[in-house]
Structures are given as C-alpha cells and as structure tokens.
Backbone bond lengths (Angstrom), bond angles and torsions (degrees), N, CA, C in turn:
res aa  C-N    CA-C-N  psi(-1)  N-CA   C-N-CA  omega(-1)  CA-C   N-CA-C  phi
1 X - - - 1.402 - - 1.558 109.47 -
2 X 1.325 116.13 142.49 1.446 121.17 168.73 1.527 108.37 -107.42
3 X 1.309 116.25 121.71 1.445 123.11 -177.17 1.511 108.25 -111.76
4 X 1.317 118.00 134.91 1.444 124.19 171.15 1.488 106.07 -110.38
5 X 1.374 116.57 125.89 1.454 120.81 178.64 1.529 108.01 -127.31
6 X 1.303 116.83 139.52 1.469 120.28 171.30 1.473 109.55 -99.91
7 X 1.316 113.93 147.17 1.485 119.08 -179.17 1.489 112.68 64.56
8 X 1.326 116.58 35.89 1.471 121.25 -177.98 1.544 114.02 -86.70
9 X 1.304 117.44 8.01 1.478 119.42 -177.78 1.507 112.16 -91.96
10 X 1.325 119.38 -6.21 1.469 119.53 179.76 1.518 112.29 -157.78
11 X 1.289 113.81 166.65 1.502 118.61 174.71 1.538 114.87 56.89
12 X 1.348 114.23 -137.88 1.433 122.53 179.67 1.501 112.26 -54.58
13 X 1.377 115.66 -42.82 1.446 120.34 -176.21 1.503 111.64 -63.58
14 X 1.329 118.13 -38.74 1.443 120.78 178.74 1.479 113.89 -65.84
15 X 1.351 114.71 -40.34 1.473 120.44 178.53 1.528 110.12 -66.42
16 X 1.334 117.90 -41.06 1.458 120.31 178.40 1.524 110.22 -65.69
17 X 1.257 116.24 -42.70 1.464 122.69 -180.00 1.533 110.09 -56.90
18 X 1.321 115.15 -49.91 1.480 122.19 -178.57 1.528 108.67 -59.11
19 X 1.385 116.42 -51.21 1.411 120.42 -178.34 1.536 114.87 -59.59
20 X 1.332 115.15 -42.25 1.505 119.30 -179.51 1.512 109.51 -68.10
21 X 1.300 117.49 -37.62 1.471 118.14 177.35 1.526 112.39 -65.07
22 X 1.360 114.92 -41.27 1.453 117.63 175.50 1.492 113.68 -58.98
23 X 1.322 116.83 -27.88 1.478 121.60 178.90 1.507 112.12 -89.86
24 X 1.308 118.13 6.96 1.444 121.84 172.04 1.515 117.18 97.59
25 X 1.312 118.14 4.44 1.443 119.57 179.98 1.561 111.87 -83.63
26 X 1.304 114.04 148.20 1.472 119.82 168.38 1.518 106.74 -85.02
27 X 1.338 116.59 119.99 1.456 119.60 -176.77 1.545 109.62 -114.80
28 X 1.281 114.47 118.48 1.444 122.67 175.26 1.520 109.85 -94.53
29 X 1.307 116.67 121.38 1.486 122.04 -176.98 1.487 109.02 -100.98
30 X 1.352 117.80 122.14 1.464 122.93 173.52 1.543 106.03 -105.85
31 X 1.343 115.66 115.71 1.473 116.84 -175.01 1.559 105.21 -155.84
32 X 1.341 114.16 161.32 1.488 119.20 176.93 1.549 109.23 -83.61
33 X 1.332 116.30 -17.59 1.461 122.90 178.80 1.528 107.81 -119.76
34 X 1.332 116.08 109.93 1.489 118.42 -176.38 1.496 112.83 -126.78
35 X 1.324 115.74 167.69 1.445 124.46 173.69 1.524 106.08 -94.28
36 X 1.352 119.06 108.37 1.469 121.62 -176.76 1.526 112.74 -61.80
37 X 1.343 117.15 -18.58 1.508 120.96 179.83 1.538 111.26 -84.04
38 X 1.291 118.72 -8.85 1.478 121.96 -177.20 1.546 107.04 -98.86
39 X 1.333 117.73 112.98 1.439 120.41 -177.02 1.520 113.68 -67.84
40 X 1.335 118.53 -11.25 1.464 123.46 178.51 1.547 112.75 -98.51
41 X 1.319 114.63 5.80 1.461 118.46 174.17 1.525 108.18 -98.30
42 X 1.279 114.77 127.01 1.469 121.65 179.92 1.524 109.39 -121.58
43 X 1.314 117.40 120.19 1.471 119.36 179.40 1.530 106.42 -69.41
44 X 1.312 114.63 125.96 1.455 121.72 -176.00 1.527 111.63 -155.44
45 X 1.300 117.79 130.34 1.422 125.36 173.00 1.549 105.86 -101.50
46 X 1.339 116.73 103.28 1.470 116.95 -172.68 1.488 114.53 -68.13
47 X 1.353 118.28 -5.30 1.462 119.80 173.06 1.475 114.68 -89.65
48 X 1.324 116.60 -5.95 1.458 124.48 -178.43 1.516 110.18 -107.76
49 X 1.325 116.72 113.79 1.450 121.49 -174.12 1.585 111.28 -58.84
50 X 1.337 116.83 -40.55 1.475 119.97 -178.91 1.541 110.69 -68.37
51 X 1.317 116.92 -35.73 1.476 120.94 175.37 1.513 111.60 -63.22
52 X 1.319 116.46 -44.39 1.459 122.03 178.13 1.531 111.51 -66.11
53 X 1.314 117.71 -41.22 1.462 121.38 176.83 1.511 110.89 -62.53
54 X 1.306 116.94 -42.04 1.495 121.35 175.83 1.554 111.89 -61.17
55 X 1.318 116.52 -41.54 1.414 121.26 176.90 1.520 112.25 -63.74
56 X 1.329 115.31 -41.05 1.479 120.77 178.76 1.534 110.92 -64.34
57 X 1.333 115.22 -35.07 1.470 118.31 178.62 1.545 110.75 -68.14
58 X 1.314 116.24 -33.33 1.495 119.35 177.63 1.532 108.89 -71.88
59 X 1.312 116.70 -40.76 1.472 120.55 -179.00 1.522 108.52 -64.30
60 X 1.338 116.56 -39.63 1.444 122.01 175.18 1.520 113.57 65.00
61 X 1.328 116.51 -133.07 1.466 123.89 -175.34 1.529 113.42 -91.32
62 X 1.343 118.36 7.21 1.432 117.56 177.26 1.529 111.45 -57.74
63 X 1.300 118.10 134.48 1.462 122.12 178.19 1.499 112.56 -77.61
64 X 1.295 117.75 108.14 1.466 121.83 178.94 1.489 107.34 -86.89
65 X 1.363 114.30 128.26 1.452 120.14 176.85 1.536 113.56 -107.27
66 X 1.325 114.32 -18.33 1.499 118.14 179.82 1.520 108.23 -139.23
67 X 1.324 113.52 130.42 1.482 119.81 172.87 1.534 105.64 -118.32
68 X 1.333 114.84 124.62 1.466 121.65 175.88 1.517 109.14 -113.10
69 X 1.309 114.15 105.55 1.508 121.04 173.90 1.544 107.71 -81.15
70 X 1.313 114.89 97.69 1.474 119.69 -176.42 1.517 112.80 -117.40
71 X 1.327 118.37 -20.77 1.496 120.60 -176.85 1.522 109.93 -58.18
72 X 1.301 114.45 139.16 1.456 119.28 -179.20 1.504 110.93 -171.71
73 X 1.314 114.50 168.30 1.483 119.34 177.78 1.491 106.99 -142.75
74 X 1.302 112.37 157.71 1.459 121.76 173.40 1.504 104.01 -145.79
75 X 1.329 116.42 124.64 1.503 118.22 -176.45 1.513 113.42 -86.12
76 X 1.302 116.85 -3.85 1.519 119.77 175.15 1.501 114.64 80.85
77 X 1.339 114.24 1.86 1.497 116.55 -178.16 1.512 110.88 -87.82
78 X 1.289 114.94 153.05 1.448 123.58 171.96 1.548 106.08 -63.60
79 X 1.376 116.27 130.70 1.411 122.13 -177.96 1.529 114.38 -50.61
80 X 1.358 115.19 -45.33 1.464 122.13 -178.37 1.523 112.20 -64.98
81 X 1.308 116.02 -25.75 1.482 119.86 -176.11 1.533 111.58 -102.87
82 X 1.291 117.33 -4.96 1.480 121.03 -176.73 1.572 110.42 -70.15
83 X 1.342 116.80 136.45 1.455 118.49 173.34 1.493 111.46 -68.77
84 X 1.303 116.65 145.93 1.454 121.55 -175.62 1.507 111.53 -55.94
85 X 1.315 117.59 -42.81 1.499 119.88 -177.58 1.553 111.67 -61.75
86 X 1.333 115.89 -38.20 1.453 120.85 179.30 1.550 111.08 -68.42
87 X 1.316 114.04 -39.93 1.481 118.63 178.68 1.531 108.33 -67.44
88 X 1.310 119.17 -40.58 1.495 120.09 179.70 1.509 110.42 -67.49
89 X 1.333 119.16 -37.09 1.478 120.04 176.63 1.553 111.23 -63.69
90 X 1.302 116.14 -37.81 1.462 119.67 178.00 1.556 110.23 -66.04
91 X 1.280 117.26 -46.06 1.475 121.48 177.79 1.516 109.91 -61.90
92 X 1.320 116.64 -42.17 1.495 119.58 -179.39 1.484 108.96 -56.80
93 X 1.323 120.71 -50.26 1.409 121.24 -177.55 1.514 112.78 -71.92
94 X 1.294 117.02 -50.08 1.452 121.99 -172.67 1.528 112.93 -67.40
95 X 1.311 116.53 -31.31 1.507 118.53 -178.83 1.519 111.95 -109.46
96 X 1.343 117.51 -58.01 1.413 119.97 -172.95 1.504 113.08 -72.26
97 X 1.332 118.69 -26.89 1.457 120.87 174.42 1.551 110.89 -61.36
98 X 1.299 115.09 -43.86 1.451 121.55 177.65 1.511 111.96 -63.39
99 X 1.324 114.78 -48.13 1.451 121.25 -179.45 1.513 112.03 -60.21
100 X 1.326 116.93 -46.76 1.459 120.09 -178.23 1.535 112.55 -66.39
101 X 1.313 116.78 -40.85 1.481 120.08 -179.50 1.553 108.80 -69.61
102 X 1.273 117.35 -39.61 1.463 119.90 177.17 1.548 110.65 -61.22
103 X 1.232 117.60 -43.34 1.486 122.28 178.45 1.528 110.92 -61.78
104 X 1.353 117.35 -40.51 1.415 122.46 179.29 1.551 111.81 -66.83
105 X 1.300 116.86 -35.71 1.474 120.86 -176.22 1.544 113.04 -95.73
106 X 1.319 117.40 -1.83 1.462 119.45 -172.70 1.522 114.39 -60.09
107 X 1.331 117.80 -44.04 1.491 116.82 179.25 1.544 111.12 -65.53
108 X 1.349 117.28 -36.04 1.472 118.88 176.68 1.509 109.53 -62.34
109 X 1.298 117.80 -46.56 1.481 122.34 -177.86 1.571 107.45 -64.29
110 X 1.301 119.23 -43.75 1.450 121.47 179.54 1.530 111.73 -63.96
111 X 1.335 117.36 -41.47 1.461 119.50 177.26 1.518 111.57 -66.49
112 X 1.258 118.78 -36.98 1.491 121.24 176.44 1.543 109.44 -65.42
113 X 1.260 117.93 -38.18 1.470 123.00 -178.43 1.527 110.82 -67.76
114 X 1.304 115.87 -38.32 1.476 120.19 179.76 1.508 111.45 -70.14
115 X 1.302 117.06 -43.03 1.464 120.47 -175.23 1.518 115.56 -81.10
116 X 1.302 119.12 -32.64 1.443 119.46 -173.94 1.534 113.75 -127.92
117 X 1.263 117.81 -64.63 1.464 120.86 -174.24 1.521 108.58 -153.37
118 X 1.303 114.42 175.16 1.451 118.69 176.90 1.518 112.38 -65.31
119 X 1.316 115.52 142.08 1.460 118.74 175.08 1.555 107.07 -97.46
120 X 1.334 114.97 159.55 1.415 121.33 -175.09 1.535 109.92 -132.09
121 X 1.317 118.24 135.96 1.454 122.62 173.87 1.551 105.71 -117.04
122 X 1.336 115.20 124.91 1.430 123.41 178.65 1.522 109.75 -115.35
123 X 1.340 116.69 125.43 1.441 120.81 178.54 1.539 106.88 -111.81
124 X 1.295 117.63 124.65 1.410 122.72 -176.28 1.565 110.17 -113.47
125 X 1.330 115.50 134.61 1.475 120.52 171.94 1.463 105.97 -134.49
126 X 1.347 113.03 148.82 1.468 119.46 178.82 1.508 108.29 -147.59
127 X 1.317 117.02 169.76 1.425 121.72 178.47 1.512 111.23 -72.24
128 X 1.362 117.45 -6.48 1.428 121.58 177.67 1.498 114.75 -106.86
129 X 1.365 116.14 6.79 1.432 116.96 178.88 1.438 115.85 161.09
C-alpha cells in the first residue's frame, strides 16, 4: 500500500505513520515540518495550491490506496474569546485543507481502486488540531 498522510511529523500523525510503516506500507508524509533525511517526507502546505501541486508532481504515478487527512491546528483559545481571523485560519486548515487535498488526489485514488483494490480516505479530527 502507498499511504499519503498530512501532518505526519508529529502527534497522532507520527504515531500512525510509524505503525503503518511497521506493517509494511510506504507512507508519504505531507507536512510543513519535515525530516529532510526521509525521502518520503514532502514539504507541503496543504492550504497552498502550488505547494500541493508540487507535492503531487513528486508523488507522480504512485498508486495511492490510503489518504489520511490528519493535518490540523488548535490555537488553545476559548471559542468565545477567539478572534475571528484565528478561528477562520483553524477552519481553513482543519476542513478546507482536507477537502482540497482530497480533491487533488481523487483521480489517483479512484484509479488505484479500479486497478487493484478499494481506496480509503480517513479524516482525523482531535481536540488538538
């Protein structure tokens, strides 16, 4: 399996990445914070269309069978006291980042499903992002 995960450099994403690799999957991490020594780490801001396009060019024709939308943020503020711009930035990453990346990878996921097996999209949300 080829798995693409966003936000795989820390927290839940890092644990998922480690577990999937231990089970034999190739895991490609799209994150703004990467390990430059890891060839499967791709620096990518999922809110930036050019950054996502560049990541897709690097991924190329690899058949992706699992997409894990894990990237997220939480600013730690009380909702009622949070400034609107901070709330909007959180929603942009946590929701629209996942939507945009899924749309970009959809044909790859569909092609993988047709030729080999079903593809899976996993969306993760947590109180920390």
